[in-house]
N, C-alpha and C positions, 0 to 999 in steps of 0.2 A: 777746783777744788781749795780755793781760799775759805778763809773764817772773818769774818768783818770785825773791825775793832770792838763794835759793841757785843760783840756773839762771845768773845775770847773769855772774860769771867767765867760765863757758864761753862763753858767748852773746857775749862782749866779744872772746875769744879767737877766734870764728869771724868776726868782724866784721873784726877786723884782718887776718886770714888772705885772708877776700874782698878786701880793698882794697890788700893788698899783691900780691895776683895780679891784679887791675886795674890797680894802678899802676905796678907794677915788672915784671909777668909772673913773679912768683915761684913760682906753680902750687901755693902751700900751701894754698889753697881748693881741696877736693875734692867740695863738695856742691855741691846743686840748690837755688838760692834759690827758684825756685816751689813745687816740692815740701816744703821747710822752713817756706814762709808758708800753703800753702794750708790751709782749713776752720781758721786762727786769728781769724776774726772781723776780718778787718783791713778797713776803710774807706777812703776818701776822706780822712777826716780826719787818718786814722793818716800819710798819705803827707804830707799837708802839713805835720804836725809834725816830722816825719824829716826832711824836705828843710830845713825852718828851722830845725832843729839843726844838721844836716849846715853849711849854708852859715855860721852862726855861728861854729860850728868853725874852718871853713877861713878864715873871714877872722881869726879870732883866732890862727892858726898859721902861716897862708902868705902870702908876698907877692900882691898883689892879682892879678897875670897868674896863678899858680900857681894861687889859688884859684879863680878862675873858671873855669879848665880841669876841675878835679874838681867843681864844682860843675856845670858844663854835664854832664860824664861821670854824676853823680848823677841827675841830670833825665831822661837818657837810660834810665840802667838800671832809673829808677822808673817810667816812663811804658812800659816794656816789660814790669814786674811786676803794676803796674797795670791793664793791660789784660788780661792773664793772670787774675790773683786775680778783678778784680772782673767780667769776663764770665765766667767758671768759677763764681761765687757766684749770678748773675743766671740762668744757665743752670737750675744745680740748682734753685736757687727756683721758675723755670719748670716744669720736669719735676715737681717736687712739686706744684705748684698754690700755692704761697706768692705767685709774683712776679705783677706786673701785666705786662701785655702792650705 
């Protein structure tokens, strides 16, 4: 689930585009978050870490009320992405005989 050092600048730009689209409706993000993250080995602990980092960044850079709004939105987005990614991974594992029922 790692990103190479060389890929970070482009990834950070995509994250910026995503959040400006979410927050300001900029339309800059043209991707599909699910497709971008499927089959990347993402697990529950990655979501917890991402959300903790996001909460920390919002608390450090925004007024509490504004931070709370964005953190809530991030949790909703994470819930949706988590449901799709983790369900998809479990279903694939079960089809291949690797998953427990």
